[in-house]
N, C-alpha and C positions, 0 to 999 in steps of 0.2 A: 469611587466606583462611577465605571462610565455607565449611561443609559442601557447599551447590549450586552450588559455584563449582570450576572445573577448570583449573589453569594448564597453558597450553600449553609444550612444548620445543621445543625447533629455532627459535625466534625469532630473527630476524636483523635487524638495522638497517636494512639493504638495503631488506628487503622494508616494513619498517613506512615507512620514506623513500619508497619507490614508491608505499604507500597515501595519504600524507601530500599527498606530490605530486597525487594521483589527485583526493582531496577537497580539496585547497585553491581551488578556485572555489565549494565548498558553504560552506567556514567562515568566518562574520562576523570583519571585523578584529579588532572587540574583544574575540572569543575568543582571540587571541592573546596569549599572558601575558595573560590578562585584562582587555587593553586597558589594562594600566596603564603608565606611563613611568617610567624609570628614577628620576624624582622622586619620582613615588608611589611605590614599593617603598620609598625609602628612609624617607619620610615615614610611610606607613602600616603597612609590613610589614618594620621593620626583621628582619633576621637570619633572614627566613622564604623558604622555597622558593616562588619564582612558577614553576608549571608553564606552560610553551609551550601542551600541551592538559589539558584536564581530561579524566578516564577515558571518560567518553561522548560526545565530540565528534566521534570519529572513526567512530563507528557508526551516526550518526544516519540517511545517506543511503546508507552503503555497503551493495552485496548481498551478505548474509552465507551460504555453505553449506557443507556438512559431503557433504565427500569421503574415500572411501578412498586413501590415498596409502600405497599397498604394502599394510601389514598395520596401518598405524595410520589413525587417526581423524584427518583434517586437516580442518583450519579455512582456508575462502579467503574472501576478501573484494573485491569487485569482481575476480573471479580472481586475485587474487594470494594466493599457497600462504603464510598467517601462522604457520602451526606445525601441530602435533599432540598431539592428548589422549596425556598419557605414559600408558605402558603400565599401570604401577601403578592410574592411575584410570580407564583403558578397561573394565572390568569394570560399575565404577558408573556410567560415565557412558552405558554401552550400555543399561542399565537403567533410568534415569531419563527416556533420551530415547525409549524404548520406550514407557515409561508415560504420555506425552502423547499426549493424541488428535492435535493439531496443535501439533507442537514447533516453537518459533521459539528460536533460539540469539541470545543478548545477549552480545556481545564488547564488553570493555572495554581497553584499552590504558593501560597504565600506566609510568612514568618518563620517558626519553627528556631533552628539554632543558630547563633550567629556568634563572631568574635569580635572585641572593642577593644582598644588601646585606652588604659586607665592611667593616672599619673599616682604612683605611687607615695607614702608619705615622705621618703626622701628623696621627691623630686622626678625621679627616675620614672621611664613608661616600661608598663608592663601588657600583657595580653591574657584579658580574661572571656571565659565563656559563659555565654549568656542564652535564655531561650523566655521565646513568647510562645502565647497559645497557636498552632496553624489556623489559617483561613484558605479557603478554597472560591475562586470565584468560576464563571463557566460562562462562555461566549457560545455563540450560534455559529458556524461558519458555512460553505458551500464545498460539496466535493467537485465540483466540475472540473474548477481550476486545477484541481491533484492529480484528478482522475484523466486529465485529456490525452497526456503522452501515452497513457495503458490505452487508451480507446484509440488512439492513432495505431499502437502497433498490433491492437487485435485487428484494426481495420485492415492494417496492411498483411498482417497474417493473412485472413482472409481471403486477401485478392490472391496471394501466393499460394493457396489452395484452388482456387478457382483457376489461377494460371497453369499449375501444375494436373491439375484434371482436365485443361484443354490440352497440354502437350500430351499427356496419356491417351486422349481420343486420338490426338492427330497420328501418334505412333500406331496406335490400334487400325487407327485407318490405311495408313501405311503396309501394315502387315497383309491387311484385306486385299488391299490392292494388290501387293505383290504376289498373294495368293490364287488372286483371279488372272494376272498375267501367267503365270506358271500351268495355270489348269488351259488358259487360251493356247498357249505355244504347245501345252501335249495335245489339246484336239487339233491344231493343226497339223502337228505331228502326225498325228493317227488318220486324218486327211489323206496327207500325201501317200502314205501306205496304203490307204483304201485305192487311190487311183492309180497307183503303180499296181496293184493286184489286179484289178479289174482290164487295166492292160493287156498283161500277161494273159488274164483268161481268154481275152477277146484273139489274141493271137495263135492260141493254142488253137482255139476253133478253127480259126482259119486254114489252120496247118493240116488238121485232120479232117477238114471236111472239103 
């Protein structure tokens, strides 16, 4: 086990089987035993253990959370309590977790069901199923690299909103300018009418005096 991985304690087959059942719709059928038939296992992987699931397959879509389980650090996947960080690793785990700006838990499930070709009494090869206890290991990564495209999109959306607001303001200003021009033209029209009216009054007064 690598230095930056933590093996969980208290892992039960019941919890992992519940997780597998929960994740079943998200698991490609070809990922089940590598999509290999019994004949494929005999011909291509004689004597090798072909696991039902690779370690990464049960964590791709599962929501992983860290919660206090009594006094221990509990790991939950899709709300299912998978296991706890051991007391021996608790201090190291806590220090690494707190050192990350945006910690991301990476949970891998090992063990469980597997198939293997075995030699029968007559010398022929047959495939049998076996099972080992599940083991779960946890690593701590960062969210920044994963979230960067999302942040860039959010920033782009923000700039779009600013641009749209600026365009709306420009349109509103243009409409206000048009209104002022219309008002000015109306005022000028009224001014011309007033001048004509004054000239008529002046001429009328001249004729009758």
